[in-house]
C-alpha positions in Angstrom: -1.1 -26.0 26.4 0.2 -23.5 23.9 1.9 -20.2 24.6 2.4 -17.7 21.9 5.6 -15.6 21.6 6.4 -13.0 24.1 5.3 -9.4 23.7 6.2 -7.6 20.5 7.4 -4.1 21.1 8.2 -0.9 19.2 10.4 1.2 21.5 10.2 4.9 20.9 12.4 7.7 22.1 15.5 5.5 22.4 17.9 8.1 20.9 20.2 10.2 23.0 22.8 12.9 22.7 25.2 14.8 24.9 23.0 18.0 24.4 20.2 16.2 26.3 22.3 14.8 29.1 20.5 16.9 31.7 17.0 16.3 30.2 14.9 14.6 32.9 12.9 12.7 30.3 16.1 11.4 28.7 17.3 10.3 32.1 14.1 8.3 32.6 14.4 6.7 29.2 18.0 5.7 30.0 16.9 4.2 33.3 14.1 2.3 31.5 16.6 0.9 28.9 18.9 -0.2 31.7 16.0 -1.9 33.5 14.8 -3.6 30.4 18.3 -5.0 29.7 18.5 -6.1 33.3 15.2 -8.0 33.0 16.2 -9.6 29.6 19.5 -10.7 31.1 17.6 -12.3 34.0 15.3 -14.3 31.8 15.5 -18.0 32.7 17.6 -20.0 30.2 15.3 -22.2 28.2 16.2 -25.9 28.4 15.8 -26.6 24.7 18.1 -28.0 22.1 17.7 -28.0 18.3 16.7 -31.4 16.9 15.7 -30.6 13.3 16.3 -27.8 10.8 14.9 -27.6 7.3 14.8 -25.0 4.6 12.2 -24.3 1.9 12.6 -22.0 -1.1 10.0 -20.1 -3.2 10.4 -20.4 -6.9 9.9 -16.7 -8.0 11.9 -13.5 -7.4 8.7 -11.6 -6.4 5.7 -13.0 -4.8 2.8 -12.7 -2.3 1.9 -16.3 -1.7 0.2 -17.9 -0.1 3.0 -20.4 0.3 2.7 -23.6 2.3 5.2 -25.6 4.4 4.1 -28.9 6.0 6.0 -30.9 8.6 5.5 -33.1 11.6 6.2 -32.3 15.3 9.0 -34.0 17.2 6.7 -35.6 19.7 9.1 -34.5 22.4 8.4 -34.7 26.1 7.8 -31.7 28.3 7.9 -29.0 25.6 8.5 -28.3 21.9 9.5 -25.0 20.3 8.8 -24.1 16.7 11.0 -21.3 15.2 10.6 -20.0 11.6 12.7 -17.3 10.0 13.3 -16.0 6.5 17.0 -15.8 5.4 17.8 -13.9 2.2 19.0 -10.8 0.5 16.1 -8.5 1.6 13.8 -7.8 4.5 10.3 -9.1 4.1 7.0 -8.7 5.9 3.7 -10.5 5.8 1.3 -12.8 7.6 1.3 -16.4 8.7 -1.1 -19.1 9.9 0.3 -22.1 11.8 -2.2 -24.9 12.0 -1.6 -27.9 14.3 -3.6 -30.9 13.1 -3.5 -33.1 16.2 -3.1 -36.9 15.8 -5.6 -37.3 18.7 -8.9 -36.7 16.9 -10.5 -35.7 20.1 -8.5 -32.5 19.9 -9.6 -29.8 17.4 -7.0 -28.1 15.2 -6.0 -24.6 16.3 -4.8 -21.8 14.1 -4.8 -18.0 14.0 -3.6 -15.4 11.5 -0.7 -13.2 12.6 1.7 -10.7 11.1 5.5 -10.8 11.0 8.2 -8.4 9.9 7.7 -5.1 11.7 9.9 -2.9 9.4 9.1 -1.9 5.8 9.7 -4.6 3.2 12.8 -4.2 1.1 10.8 -4.8 -2.1 11.9 -2.0 -4.5 12.7 -4.6 -7.2 9.2 -5.8 -7.1 7.5 -2.4 -7.3 9.5 -0.3 -9.8 9.7 3.5 -9.5 10.1 4.0 -13.2 8.1 1.7 -15.5 6.0 1.6 -18.6 2.3 1.3 -17.9 1.4 -2.1 -19.5 -1.9 -3.2 -18.1 -2.7 -5.3 -21.2 -1.5 -5.6 -24.8 -4.6 -5.8 -26.8 -3.7 -5.9 -30.5 -2.0 -3.9 -33.2 -3.3 -1.2 -35.5 -3.5 -1.6 -39.2 0.1 -0.2 -39.7 2.8 2.0 -38.3 1.2 5.2 -39.7 -2.3 4.8 -38.3 -5.3 2.6 -37.9 -7.9 2.0 -35.3 -6.7 0.5 -32.1 -8.2 -2.8 -31.3 -7.9 -2.1 -27.6 -10.2 0.9 -27.7 -13.3 -1.0 -27.1 -15.0 -1.3 -23.7 -14.4 -5.1 -23.8 -10.6 -4.6 -24.0 -10.7 -1.9 -21.3 -12.4 -4.3 -18.9 -9.5 -6.7 -19.0 -6.9 -4.4 -17.6 -6.8 -6.3 -14.3 -8.1 -3.8 -11.7 -11.4 -5.4 -10.9 -12.0 -6.8 -7.4 -11.4 -10.5 -7.2 -14.4 -12.7 -6.7 -14.4 -14.8 -3.5 -12.6 -18.0 -4.0 -10.9 -20.7 -1.9 -7.2 -20.0 -1.9 -4.9 -23.0 -2.7 -1.4 -22.2 -1.4 1.7 -23.1 -3.3 3.7 -25.8 -1.5 7.3 -24.8 -1.2 10.2 -27.0 -2.2 12.5 -28.3 0.5 16.2 -27.6 -0.3 19.2 -29.4 1.0 21.4 -26.5 2.0 20.6 -24.4 5.0 22.3 -21.0 5.1 24.4 -20.3 8.2 24.6 -16.6 7.6 21.9 -14.2 6.2 22.3 -10.8 4.6 18.9 -10.1 6.0 17.0 -12.3 8.6 13.3 -11.8 9.3 11.7 -13.5 12.3 8.4 -15.1 11.3 7.3 -17.0 14.4 8.5 -18.4 17.7 5.9 -20.5 19.5 6.1 -23.1 22.2 3.9 -26.1 23.1 3.9 -27.4 26.6 3.0 -30.9 27.8 1.6 -31.9 31.2 4.6 -32.8 33.3 6.6 -35.3 31.3 3.9 -36.0 28.6 4.4 -35.4 24.9 4.0 -31.7 24.3 2.9 -31.9 20.6 1.8 -34.8 18.5 0.5 -33.2 15.3 1.0 -32.4 11.7 2.0 -28.8 11.2 0.8 -26.7 8.3 2.4 -23.2 7.9 0.8 -20.8 5.4 2.6 -17.5 4.5 1.4 -14.5 2.5 1.9 -10.8 2.2 -0.2 -7.7 1.3 2.5 -6.5 -1.1 4.9 -8.6 -3.2 8.1 -9.4 -1.3 11.5 -9.5 -2.9 12.4 -13.2 -2.5 15.9 -13.0 -4.1 18.0 -15.9 -2.6 15.5 -16.4 0.2 14.7 -19.5 2.1 12.3 -20.1 5.0 14.1 -22.0 7.7 12.1 -24.1 10.3 13.9 -25.1 13.5 12.2 -27.6 15.8 13.6 -27.6 19.3 12.9 -30.0 22.2 13.5 -30.0 25.9 16.9 -31.6 26.7 16.9 -35.3 27.0 18.0 -35.5 30.6 15.1 -33.3 31.9 13.3 -34.5 35.0 9.8 -33.6 36.2 11.1 -31.8 39.2 13.5 -29.6 37.2 10.8 -29.0 34.5 8.2 -27.8 37.1 10.9 -25.5 38.6 11.7 -24.0 35.2 8.0 -23.3 34.4 7.5 -21.6 37.8 10.6 -19.5 37.3 9.6 -18.6 33.8 6.1 -17.7 34.9 7.4 -15.3 37.6 9.8 -13.7 35.1 7.0 -13.1 32.6 4.9 -11.4 35.2 7.8 -9.1 36.1 8.5 -8.3 32.5 4.9 -7.7 31.6 4.5 -5.3 34.6 7.6 -3.4 33.4 6.2 -3.2 29.8 2.8 -2.0 31.2 4.6 0.8 33.0 6.5 1.8 29.9 3.3 1.9 27.8 1.6 4.1 30.4 4.6 6.4 30.4 4.5 6.7 26.6 8.0 5.3 26.1 6.9 2.0 24.5 4.2 1.1 22.0 2.7 -2.4 21.7 2.7 -3.6 18.2 -0.5 -5.2 16.8 0.4 -8.7 15.7 -2.9 -9.4 13.9 -2.6 -10.3 10.2 -3.0 -7.4 7.9 -4.9 -9.2 5.2 -6.4 -12.6 4.4 -4.5 -14.8 1.9 -4.6 -13.3 -1.6 -6.1 -15.2 -4.6 -3.8 -16.9 -7.1 -1.9 -14.4 -9.3 -3.5 -13.7 -12.7 -1.9 -14.9 -15.9 -0.6 -11.9 -17.7 0.5 -11.5 -21.4 3.6 -9.3 -21.6 3.4 -6.4 -24.0 6.3 -5.5 -26.3 9.6 -4.9 -24.4 10.1 -1.1 -24.2 13.9 -1.1 -24.0 16.8 -3.5 -24.5 17.3 -4.3 -20.8 13.8 -3.8 -19.5 12.8 -6.2 -16.7 9.2 -7.5 -16.4 7.7 -7.1 -12.9 4.6 -9.2 -12.4 1.3 -7.9 -11.1 0.1 -8.3 -7.6 -3.1 -8.1 -5.5 -3.9 -5.0 -3.5 -6.3 -5.3 -0.6 -8.6 -2.4 0.1 -12.2 -2.1 1.3 -12.3 -5.8 2.2 -11.6 -6.8 -1.4 -8.5 -7.8 -3.5 -7.8 -5.7 -6.5 -5.4 -6.7 -9.2 -2.6 -4.2 -10.0 -1.3 -5.1 -13.4 2.3 -6.1 -14.2 4.7 -3.6 -15.9 8.1 -3.2 -17.5 10.9 -1.6 -15.5 13.2 0.5 -17.8 16.7 1.0 -16.4 18.1 4.5 -16.3 21.0 3.3 -18.4 18.7 2.3 -21.3 17.3 5.9 -21.3 20.8 7.5 -21.1 22.2 5.3 -23.8 19.2 5.6 -26.2 18.3 1.9 -25.9 14.6 2.4 -25.7 12.4 1.3 -28.6 12.7 3.1 -31.9 10.0 3.2 -34.6 10.3 4.4 -38.2 7.3 6.7 -38.0 5.4 8.5 -35.1 2.5 6.7 -33.5 -1.1 7.4 -34.5 -3.0 10.0 -32.7 -4.4 9.0 -29.3 -7.6 7.0 -29.7 -11.0 8.4 -28.6 -11.6 8.0 -24.9 -13.6 4.8 -25.2 -11.8 2.9 -22.4 -14.0 2.2 -19.4 -12.2 2.8 -16.2 -13.0 0.1 -13.7 -13.7 1.1 -10.1 -10.9 2.8 -8.2 -9.3 0.1 -6.0 -8.4 2.6 -3.3 -8.6 6.3 -2.7 -4.8 6.6 -3.2 -4.8 4.9 -6.6 -3.9 7.0 -9.7 -5.2 6.3 -13.2 -2.3 5.8 -15.7 -3.5 6.4 -19.3 -3.1 4.0 -22.2 -0.3 4.4 -24.7 1.1 3.3 -28.0 3.9 0.8 -28.2 5.9 -0.5 -31.1 6.2 -4.3 -31.4 8.8 -4.3 -34.3 6.2 -4.3 -37.0 3.3 -2.1 -36.0 2.0 0.0 -33.2 0.1 -1.7 -30.4 -2.3 0.1 -28.1 -1.7 -0.6 -24.4 -4.8 0.0 -22.2 -4.6 2.2 -19.1 -4.9 1.0 -15.5 -5.0 2.0 -11.9 -1.7 2.1 -10.0 -0.7 2.6 -6.4 1.9 5.5 -6.0 4.9 4.7 -3.8 4.1 7.7 -1.6 1.7 10.6 -1.6 4.5 12.8 -3.0 4.6 10.8 -6.3 2.7 11.6 -9.5 2.5 9.6 -12.7 4.2 11.0 -15.8 2.7 9.3 -18.9 5.0 7.7 -21.5 5.4 9.3 -24.9 7.3 9.5 -28.1 9.8 12.0 -29.5 11.2 12.5 -33.0 14.9 11.9 -33.7 17.2 11.3 -36.6 16.2 7.6 -36.6 12.5 8.2 -36.4 10.3 8.0 -33.3 11.9 7.3 -29.9 10.0 5.9 -27.0 10.2 7.9 -23.7 9.2 5.7 -20.7 6.7 7.0 -18.2 6.7 6.4 -14.5 6.5 7.8 -11.0 8.0 11.2 -10.4 8.3 13.0 -7.0 6.1 16.0 -6.7 8.2 19.2 -6.2 6.8 21.4 -3.5 7.0 25.1 -3.8 
């Protein structure tokens, strides 16, 4: 028998202040917090001990997956608990699918897609706020002073990476196991905590476990490892003690669920939907990086955006540091760029209603100007607008001015 993790909650109205000390609603909230703590403190102590721990590391700084981890169960008696968490420099969020492939062929494999990470992902490094729009570098003109852009044709415009992905079987990337398991995390994100129960003293789980992980936005995976802990019921457990624990745990769960139902009815607690937000994304597309727009610019790879039951590719871009702009370290060219080409680019379908079209631009590759086609991009918030890149004239010729997202000023 399998039991999924306990109820996931988002508690609202938990703040308090001396000014509201006499507020009847605040008094009710305070009483509810005290009752919840009382119940949590009374939870029966689980008779489990950690038997195995292993860590797995993604290879890239930014990624969506899907990533795969495979392992075998402990084949422990009474019960076995599987705990997975992400330990790294940043908070992450995403989805997972845990599949138990039972050794007993009479049992069918079970799996379901669920979400993890209830806060916003700390992924600013993987979705830059200031960046040059670089959907695709499609060829140079005939010279620095002019020429027809090779990217102005409909064919080039169709490769800017914003089309919906065709249906395809997704092959996850198997993560590499690493020897060192971190004891402390700057940020720790719980992925799953699930328990398998056996019948009395029988083996709780005899299966090969396959864990797939993915996200609807690129996560910042800097220094991150996924840690799997496999816990088993203590070795000296007896059938009598185990039955008593299960009965006590069942009774506690009923009391806790009744309390939560009352909090939901009173509007003080909201149940969080743990269903997966998206299916696993297709493999990332191979992108050709256009010319670097500044000395210390950092390339941020593209990612899949899910909308209207389809995946749409949002192209990669260069992130230009503020210091490069302040210190005049952006690209310089001996002459101004050609005039903007005729509007021959064909815009692909808008991937989502919030997407903004970012126009194409000229970029200097050290020898000649290269036309970079436009693309659809997803603004960080509704308050952001896109400011196109451009060129200004200076003492040393033309100076590139990066474009990027700007916050709309309300009047």
